[in-house]
N, CA, C and O atoms as a DFTB+ gen file, in Angstrom:
528 C
 N C O
     1  1      46.671     -21.687      48.195
     2  2      47.531     -22.127      49.260
     3  2      48.737     -21.196      49.358
     4  3      49.232     -20.684      48.354
     5  1      49.183     -20.995      50.556
     6  2      50.348     -20.149      50.797
     7  2      51.604     -21.010      50.728
     8  3      51.721     -22.021      51.421
     9  1      52.540     -20.591      49.880
    10  2      53.790     -21.328      49.667
    11  2      54.895     -20.830      50.600
    12  3      55.679     -21.624      51.120
    13  1      54.953     -19.517      50.807
    14  2      55.997     -18.945      51.666
    15  2      55.443     -17.733      52.406
    16  3      54.383     -17.216      52.053
    17  1      56.159     -17.281      53.432
    18  2      55.704     -16.151      54.251
    19  2      55.535     -14.881      53.420
    20  3      54.723     -14.027      53.776
    21  1      56.274     -14.735      52.329
    22  2      56.152     -13.558      51.463
    23  2      54.808     -13.504      50.744
    24  3      54.453     -12.476      50.168
    25  1      54.063     -14.598      50.775
    26  2      52.762     -14.648      50.105
    27  2      51.652     -13.982      50.914
    28  3      50.505     -13.951      50.468
    29  1      51.967     -13.453      52.089
    30  2      50.965     -12.815      52.949
    31  2      51.558     -11.564      53.568
    32  3      52.754     -11.520      53.854
    33  1      50.728     -10.539      53.779
    34  2      51.241      -9.272      54.283
    35  2      51.271      -9.188      55.808
    36  3      51.546      -8.119      56.353
    37  1      50.993     -10.297      56.513
    38  2      51.141     -10.304      57.964
    39  2      51.702     -11.663      58.396
    40  3      51.885     -12.559      57.572
    41  1      51.966     -11.799      59.673
    42  2      52.608     -13.015      60.193
    43  2      51.617     -14.067      60.664
    44  3      52.031     -15.059      61.265
    45  1      50.349     -13.893      60.421
    46  2      49.331     -14.865      60.818
    47  2      49.331     -16.002      59.785
    48  3      48.543     -16.004      58.839
    49  1      50.234     -16.966      59.994
    50  2      50.450     -18.038      59.026
    51  2      50.245     -19.403      59.664
    52  3      50.553     -19.605      60.839
    53  1      49.727     -20.326      58.887
    54  2      49.679     -21.724      59.303
    55  2      50.924     -22.380      58.699
    56  3      50.886     -22.911      57.590
    57  1      52.008     -22.332      59.438
    58  2      53.300     -22.807      58.916
    59  2      53.298     -24.304      58.613
    60  3      53.990     -24.744      57.695
    61  1      52.523     -25.104      59.378
    62  2      52.452     -26.545      59.108
    63  2      51.798     -26.792      57.746
    64  3      52.295     -27.590      56.953
    65  1      50.684     -26.107      57.476
    66  2      49.997     -26.253      56.185
    67  2      50.884     -25.732      55.053
    68  3      50.950     -26.335      53.982
    69  1      51.554     -24.626      55.293
    70  2      52.443     -24.048      54.295
    71  2      53.579     -25.025      53.971
    72  3      53.939     -25.191      52.805
    73  1      54.135     -25.664      54.984
    74  2      55.204     -26.637      54.769
    75  2      54.734     -27.852      53.994
    76  3      55.454     -28.354      53.130
    77  1      53.515     -28.339      54.296
    78  2      52.977     -29.491      53.547
    79  2      52.781     -29.142      52.076
    80  3      53.098     -29.937      51.191
    81  1      52.258     -27.950      51.827
    82  2      52.052     -27.527      50.439
    83  2      53.396     -27.404      49.723
    84  3      53.530     -27.878      48.595
    85  1      54.384     -26.787      50.346
    86  2      55.698     -26.623      49.736
    87  2      56.345     -27.981      49.451
    88  3      56.945     -28.172      48.393
    89  1      56.224     -28.926      50.396
    90  2      56.775     -30.279      50.178
    91  2      56.087     -30.973      49.014
    92  3      56.745     -31.622      48.200
    93  1      54.755     -30.841      48.928
    94  2      54.016     -31.451      47.817
    95  2      54.507     -30.890      46.480
    96  3      54.795     -31.651      45.556
    97  1      54.601     -29.568      46.377
    98  2      55.046     -28.933      45.131
    99  2      56.445     -29.415      44.766
   100  3      56.723     -29.702      43.602
   101  1      57.309     -29.501      45.741
   102  2      58.679     -29.969      45.480
   103  2      58.719     -31.458      45.134
   104  3      59.462     -31.865      44.240
   105  1      57.919     -32.277      45.841
   106  2      57.906     -33.727      45.587
   107  2      57.450     -34.068      44.177
   108  3      58.006     -34.970      43.551
   109  1      56.456     -33.366      43.672
   110  2      55.951     -33.654      42.322
   111  2      56.642     -32.789      41.268
   112  3      56.259     -32.800      40.098
   113  1      57.667     -32.036      41.693
   114  2      58.528     -31.255      40.805
   115  2      57.759     -30.245      39.958
   116  3      57.932     -30.165      38.741
   117  1      56.907     -29.479      40.634
   118  2      56.177     -28.421      39.949
   119  2      56.929     -27.110      40.082
   120  3      57.673     -26.894      41.038
   121  1      56.720     -26.246      39.109
   122  2      57.304     -24.906      39.109
   123  2      56.173     -23.898      39.051
   124  3      55.143     -24.135      38.420
   125  1      56.374     -22.775      39.715
   126  2      55.365     -21.721      39.668
   127  2      55.657     -20.783      38.512
   128  3      56.799     -20.368      38.313
   129  1      54.630     -20.451      37.755
   130  2      54.765     -19.444      36.706
   131  2      54.607     -18.092      37.391
   132  3      53.583     -17.841      38.026
   133  1      55.602     -17.219      37.273
   134  2      55.542     -15.948      38.009
   135  2      54.418     -15.047      37.515
   136  3      54.169     -14.935      36.315
   137  1      53.757     -14.417      38.454
   138  2      52.682     -13.477      38.150
   139  2      53.284     -12.102      37.921
   140  3      54.099     -11.635      38.716
   141  1      52.889     -11.464      36.851
   142  2      53.404     -10.143      36.500
   143  2      52.394      -9.076      36.929
   144  3      51.206      -9.171      36.621
   145  1      52.881      -8.072      37.636
   146  2      52.060      -6.903      37.911
   147  2      51.244      -6.906      39.193
   148  3      50.561      -5.922      39.475
   149  1      51.288      -7.971      39.978
   150  2      50.500      -8.010      41.207
   151  2      51.178      -8.958      42.186
   152  3      51.610     -10.048      41.812
   153  1      51.266      -8.533      43.441
   154  2      51.881      -9.383      44.457
   155  2      50.854     -10.254      45.167
   156  3      51.119     -11.423      45.448
   157  1      49.684      -9.692      45.459
   158  2      48.627     -10.421      46.168
   159  2      47.384     -10.512      45.291
   160  3      47.123      -9.634      44.469
   161  1      46.616     -11.596      45.481
   162  2      45.418     -11.787      44.675
   163  2      44.129     -11.846      45.477
   164  3      43.046     -11.977      44.905
   165  1      44.236     -11.751      46.791
   166  2      43.046     -11.817      47.622
   167  2      43.166     -10.788      48.738
   168  3      44.257     -10.541      49.253
   169  1      42.044     -10.196      49.104
   170  2      41.984      -9.237      50.201
   171  2      40.704      -9.480      50.991
   172  3      39.668      -9.827      50.425
   173  1      40.789      -9.292      52.314
   174  2      39.563      -9.384      53.107
   175  2      38.806      -8.061      53.100
   176  3      37.752      -7.948      53.727
   177  1      39.330      -7.065      52.400
   178  2      38.699      -5.773      52.136
   179  2      38.306      -5.029      53.415
   180  3      37.261      -4.379      53.462
   181  1      39.127      -5.123      54.429
   182  2      38.900      -4.375      55.665
   183  2      39.750      -3.113      55.658
   184  3      40.546      -2.889      54.746
   185  1      39.567      -2.289      56.693
   186  2      40.324      -1.040      56.773
   187  2      41.830      -1.312      56.823
   188  3      42.607      -0.632      56.153
   189  1      42.238      -2.295      57.608
   190  2      43.628      -2.766      57.612
   191  2      43.602      -4.163      56.993
   192  3      43.538      -5.157      57.717
   193  1      43.649      -4.248      55.663
   194  2      43.379      -5.516      54.981
   195  2      44.471      -6.566      55.154
   196  3      45.655      -6.256      55.287
   197  1      44.029      -7.806      55.148
   198  2      44.942      -8.935      54.987
   199  2      45.032      -9.199      53.498
   200  3      44.015      -9.377      52.828
   201  1      46.233      -9.224      52.989
   202  2      46.479      -9.474      51.565
   203  2      47.245     -10.779      51.441
   204  3      48.222     -11.005      52.154
   205  1      46.791     -11.647      50.521
   206  2      47.392     -12.966      50.392
   207  2      47.502     -13.357      48.919
   208  3      46.638     -13.036      48.103
   209  1      48.578     -14.051      48.610
   210  2      48.726     -14.678      47.300
   211  2      48.242     -16.120      47.458
   212  3      49.015     -17.010      47.816
   213  1      46.973     -16.334      47.191
   214  2      46.369     -17.665      47.322
   215  2      46.358     -18.421      46.002
   216  3      46.575     -19.632      45.969
   217  1      46.110     -17.715      44.939
   218  2      45.956     -18.332      43.623
   219  2      47.300     -18.301      42.904
   220  3      48.032     -17.314      42.966
   221  1      47.601     -19.378      42.236
   222  2      48.866     -19.476      41.507
   223  2      48.711     -20.500      40.391
   224  3      47.772     -21.297      40.395
   225  1      49.627     -20.474      39.446
   226  2      49.653     -21.452      38.358
   227  2      50.959     -22.220      38.480
   228  3      52.043     -21.635      38.484
   229  1      50.841     -23.533      38.579
   230  2      51.998     -24.422      38.672
   231  2      52.070     -25.271      37.410
   232  3      51.046     -25.592      36.807
   233  1      53.284     -25.629      37.017
   234  2      53.442     -26.437      35.807
   235  2      54.618     -27.397      35.976
   236  3      55.431     -27.256      36.890
   237  1      54.687     -28.359      35.086
   238  2      55.816     -29.292      35.056
   239  2      56.929     -28.705      34.189
   240  3      56.711     -27.735      33.464
   241  1      58.098     -29.287      34.265
   242  2      59.213     -28.852      33.413
   243  2      58.893     -29.089      31.943
   244  3      59.257     -28.279      31.090
   245  1      58.208     -30.204      31.638
   246  2      57.826     -30.482      30.247
   247  2      56.902     -29.400      29.702
   248  3      57.058     -28.961      28.563
   249  1      55.943     -28.974      30.511
   250  2      55.011     -27.931      30.081
   251  2      55.778     -26.631      29.857
   252  3      55.546     -25.932      28.870
   253  1      56.685     -26.309      30.765
   254  2      57.478     -25.082      30.644
   255  2      58.358     -25.131      29.397
   256  3      58.549     -24.108      28.739
   257  1      58.900     -26.311      29.061
   258  2      59.704     -26.451      27.841
   259  2      58.855     -26.264      26.592
   260  3      59.332     -25.721      25.595
   261  1      57.610     -26.704      26.633
   262  2      56.707     -26.562      25.498
   263  2      56.246     -25.120      25.316
   264  3      56.078     -24.662      24.186
   265  1      56.040     -24.406      26.413
   266  2      55.562     -23.021      26.381
   267  2      56.535     -22.120      27.145
   268  3      56.180     -21.599      28.203
   269  1      57.757     -21.926      26.632
   270  2      58.758     -21.157      27.380
   271  2      58.437     -19.672      27.506
   272  3      58.947     -19.004      28.406
   273  1      57.615     -19.159      26.632
   274  2      57.321     -17.724      26.636
   275  2      55.963     -17.408      27.243
   276  3      55.341     -16.408      26.885
   277  1      55.500     -18.250      28.159
   278  2      54.204     -17.994      28.763
   279  2      54.295     -16.812      29.726
   280  3      55.364     -16.487      30.243
   281  1      53.162     -16.191      29.947
   282  2      53.080     -15.023      30.818
   283  2      51.787     -15.139      31.634
   284  3      50.737     -15.499      31.101
   285  1      51.877     -14.835      32.911
   286  2      50.729     -14.907      33.811
   287  2      50.414     -13.509      34.301
   288  3      51.262     -12.837      34.888
   289  1      49.186     -13.079      34.056
   290  2      48.737     -11.752      34.476
   291  2      47.421     -11.893      35.234
   292  3      46.720     -12.897      35.106
   293  1      47.100     -10.878      36.021
   294  2      45.836     -10.896      36.748
   295  2      44.882      -9.887      36.125
   296  3      45.300      -8.922      35.485
   297  1      43.618     -10.129      36.324
   298  2      42.572      -9.259      35.824
   299  2      41.827      -8.664      37.021
   300  3      41.785      -9.270      38.092
   301  1      41.259      -7.514      36.842
   302  2      40.444      -6.904      37.898
   303  2      39.101      -7.616      37.963
   304  3      38.585      -8.095      36.953
   305  1      38.548      -7.678      39.161
   306  2      37.242      -8.311      39.327
   307  2      36.395      -7.495      40.295
   308  3      36.856      -7.108      41.369
   309  1      35.163      -7.242      39.905
   310  2      34.233      -6.528      40.777
   311  2      33.256      -7.490      41.435
   312  3      32.490      -7.087      42.311
   313  1      33.270      -8.765      41.024
   314  2      32.296      -9.720      41.549
   315  2      32.908     -10.776      42.454
   316  3      32.197     -11.656      42.941
   317  1      34.229     -10.704      42.691
   318  2      34.893     -11.695      43.521
   319  2      35.975     -11.037      44.353
   320  3      36.486      -9.976      43.993
   321  1      36.324     -11.665      45.467
   322  2      37.444     -11.146      46.259
   323  2      38.769     -11.742      45.783
   324  3      39.813     -11.464      46.372
   325  1      38.743     -12.546      44.738
   326  2      39.940     -13.076      44.090
   327  2      40.124     -12.378      42.750
   328  3      39.154     -11.946      42.127
   329  1      41.363     -12.270      42.313
   330  2      41.664     -11.714      40.993
   331  2      41.805     -12.867      40.013
   332  3      42.644     -13.744      40.221
   333  1      41.013     -12.891      38.958
   334  2      41.175     -13.946      37.950
   335  2      42.564     -13.866      37.312
   336  3      43.095     -12.779      37.088
   337  1      43.132     -15.022      37.030
   338  2      44.446     -15.083      36.397
   339  2      44.293     -15.416      34.919
   340  3      43.432     -16.205      34.530
   341  1      45.133     -14.809      34.115
   342  2      45.107     -15.021      32.671
   343  2      46.476     -15.514      32.236
   344  3      47.473     -14.806      32.375
   345  1      46.520     -16.733      31.708
   346  2      47.765     -17.346      31.240
   347  2      47.796     -17.262      29.725
   348  3      46.855     -17.689      29.055
   349  1      48.861     -16.719      29.191
   350  2      48.971     -16.588      27.746
   351  2      50.421     -16.599      27.315
   352  3      51.315     -16.937      28.091
   353  1      50.645     -16.221      26.053
   354  2      52.001     -16.129      25.499
   355  2      52.373     -14.667      25.346
   356  3      51.512     -13.818      25.110
   357  1      53.656     -14.377      25.482
   358  2      54.122     -13.004      25.292
   359  2      53.779     -12.549      23.883
   360  3      53.776     -13.348      22.947
   361  1      53.492     -11.266      23.738
   362  2      53.150     -10.683      22.442
   363  2      54.257     -10.965      21.450
   364  3      55.431     -10.747      21.749
   365  1      53.897     -11.446      20.275
   366  2      54.874     -11.716      19.234
   367  2      55.429     -13.123      19.274
   368  3      56.093     -13.539      18.324
   369  1      55.183     -13.875      20.337
   370  2      55.667     -15.248      20.439
   371  2      54.468     -16.180      20.453
   372  3      53.910     -16.451      21.517
   373  1      54.081     -16.652      19.343
   374  2      52.888     -17.493      19.221
   375  2      53.230     -18.935      18.895
   376  3      52.476     -19.598      18.182
   377  1      54.328     -19.427      19.391
   378  2      54.692     -20.812      19.142
   379  2      55.905     -20.917      18.245
   380  3      56.563     -19.919      17.952
   381  1      56.197     -22.127      17.812
   382  2      57.412     -22.383      17.062
   383  2      57.253     -22.169      15.559
   384  3      58.257     -22.062      14.854
   385  1      56.032     -22.104      15.049
   386  2      55.826     -21.928      13.614
   387  2      56.048     -20.469      13.249
   388  3      55.491     -19.570      13.879
   389  1      56.860     -20.241      12.237
   390  2      57.150     -18.884      11.811
   391  2      56.998     -18.790      10.308
   392  3      57.215     -19.766       9.590
   393  1      56.622     -17.607       9.831
   394  2      56.533     -17.332       8.411
   395  2      57.871     -16.762       7.966
   396  3      58.363     -15.801       8.558
   397  1      58.463     -17.344       6.930
   398  2      59.721     -16.852       6.391
   399  2      59.476     -16.399       4.955
   400  3      59.039     -17.187       4.116
   401  1      59.754     -15.148       4.680
   402  2      59.605     -14.588       3.345
   403  2      60.934     -14.691       2.624
   404  3      61.956     -14.226       3.130
   405  1      60.928     -15.302       1.438
   406  2      62.152     -15.424       0.656
   407  2      62.050     -14.484      -0.531
   408  3      61.190     -14.654      -1.396
   409  1      62.922     -13.500      -0.572
   410  2      62.819     -12.438      -1.577
   411  2      63.245     -12.874      -2.973
   412  3      62.998     -12.133      -3.924
   413  1      63.881     -14.055      -3.151
   414  2      64.294     -14.448      -4.494
   415  2      63.094     -14.607      -5.420
   416  3      63.243     -14.489      -6.636
   417  1      61.931     -14.867      -4.885
   418  2      60.732     -15.003      -5.720
   419  2      60.346     -13.707      -6.397
   420  3      59.671     -13.733      -7.426
   421  1      60.757     -12.564      -5.847
   422  2      60.418     -11.276      -6.442
   423  2      61.192     -11.008      -7.723
   424  3      60.776     -10.169      -8.523
   425  1      62.314     -11.700      -7.941
   426  2      63.123     -11.459      -9.139
   427  2      62.587     -12.200     -10.354
   428  3      63.052     -11.958     -11.468
   429  1      61.642     -13.077     -10.178
   430  2      61.078     -13.817     -11.306
   431  2      60.183     -12.899     -12.124
   432  3      59.413     -12.118     -11.566
   433  1      60.280     -12.991     -13.413
   434  2      59.474     -12.168     -14.309
   435  2      58.371     -13.009     -14.918
   436  3      58.039     -12.848     -16.093
   437  1      57.810     -13.892     -14.137
   438  2      56.792     -14.810     -14.608
   439  2      55.423     -14.237     -14.282
   440  3      55.240     -13.652     -13.214
   441  1      54.473     -14.389     -15.166
   442  2      53.122     -13.882     -14.953
   443  2      52.121     -15.036     -14.942
   444  3      52.443     -16.149     -15.359
   445  1      50.930     -14.769     -14.471
   446  2      49.805     -15.697     -14.572
   447  2      49.937     -16.925     -13.695
   448  3      50.471     -16.866     -12.588
   449  1      49.424     -18.071     -14.226
   450  2      49.342     -19.293     -13.428
   451  2      50.695     -19.895     -13.116
   452  3      50.842     -20.596     -12.114
   453  1      51.696     -19.635     -13.962
   454  2      53.021     -20.187     -13.674
   455  2      53.573     -19.600     -12.377
   456  3      54.200     -20.315     -11.595
   457  1      53.348     -18.309     -12.140
   458  2      53.856     -17.713     -10.906
   459  2      53.096     -18.250      -9.704
   460  3      53.682     -18.423      -8.635
   461  1      51.804     -18.516      -9.856
   462  2      51.042     -19.114      -8.758
   463  2      51.548     -20.512      -8.459
   464  3      51.661     -20.908      -7.299
   465  1      51.852     -21.263      -9.519
   466  2      52.388     -22.602      -9.344
   467  2      53.735     -22.542      -8.642
   468  3      54.021     -23.344      -7.754
   469  1      54.559     -21.582      -9.050
   470  2      55.862     -21.384      -8.426
   471  2      55.713     -21.100      -6.934
   472  3      56.413     -21.685      -6.108
   473  1      54.806     -20.209      -6.605
   474  2      54.638     -19.830      -5.203
   475  2      54.039     -20.952      -4.375
   476  3      54.413     -21.129      -3.215
   477  1      53.117     -21.714      -4.950
   478  2      52.454     -22.740      -4.154
   479  2      53.226     -24.046      -4.083
   480  3      53.031     -24.813      -3.141
   481  1      54.094     -24.324      -5.045
   482  2      54.824     -25.590      -5.042
   483  2      56.300     -25.429      -4.718
   484  3      57.017     -26.425      -4.624
   485  1      56.767     -24.210      -4.548
   486  2      58.158     -23.998      -4.167
   487  2      59.151     -24.319      -5.272
   488  3      60.285     -24.694      -4.977
   489  1      58.764     -24.184      -6.531
   490  2      59.667     -24.483      -7.639
   491  2      60.779     -23.443      -7.706
   492  3      60.635     -22.322      -7.217
   493  1      61.882     -23.836      -8.317
   494  2      62.997     -22.924      -8.527
   495  2      62.576     -21.882      -9.557
   496  3      61.882     -22.213     -10.519
   497  1      62.978     -20.649      -9.374
   498  2      62.594     -19.548     -10.243
   499  2      62.981     -19.837     -11.692
   500  3      62.207     -19.535     -12.600
   501  1      64.160     -20.416     -11.930
   502  2      64.627     -20.693     -13.284
   503  2      63.807     -21.806     -13.920
   504  3      63.602     -21.788     -15.133
   505  1      63.334     -22.771     -13.144
   506  2      62.471     -23.837     -13.687
   507  2      61.165     -23.260     -14.180
   508  3      60.653     -23.699     -15.210
   509  1      60.613     -22.296     -13.480
   510  2      59.334     -21.685     -13.894
   511  2      59.548     -20.891     -15.164
   512  3      58.713     -20.938     -16.067
   513  1      60.662     -20.154     -15.256
   514  2      60.919     -19.365     -16.454
   515  2      61.126     -20.259     -17.679
   516  3      60.714     -19.895     -18.780
   517  1      61.768     -21.440     -17.501
   518  2      61.995     -22.369     -18.614
   519  2      60.690     -22.971     -19.094
   520  3      60.576     -23.348     -20.261
   521  1      59.699     -23.068     -18.213
   522  2      58.415     -23.661     -18.585
   523  2      57.660     -22.784     -19.552
   524  3      56.766     -23.263     -20.250
   525  1      57.999     -21.509     -19.609
   526  2      57.282     -20.593     -20.519
   527  2      58.052     -20.307     -21.742
   528  3      57.590     -19.558     -22.602
């Protein structure tokens, strides 16, 4: 669906349909995830082509809060006149879980199973050394 006149490369628009779609999107409080790298996703493939942004990804504010680093890209297609869209996360941002390395564990001079116990149970370095 066409949301605004900028979604098409000519003025041949159904403004009534466009207005209904825009009102619906606004009424249900949806947001568009911006497409990176491409303005139009459909072409009639003529000598003077009509280019249109027909395909889009809409989301709620809750979804956007859950996935703030999402990215929308298009893929090339040889079997369709539409460009498939790929929704993912920006490189390096894979959610809220992060690995934190704590270097104090490197100062322990413990060997064998005690060091494994220390690493797997999060014991204090001095407690592990006292155990031996």
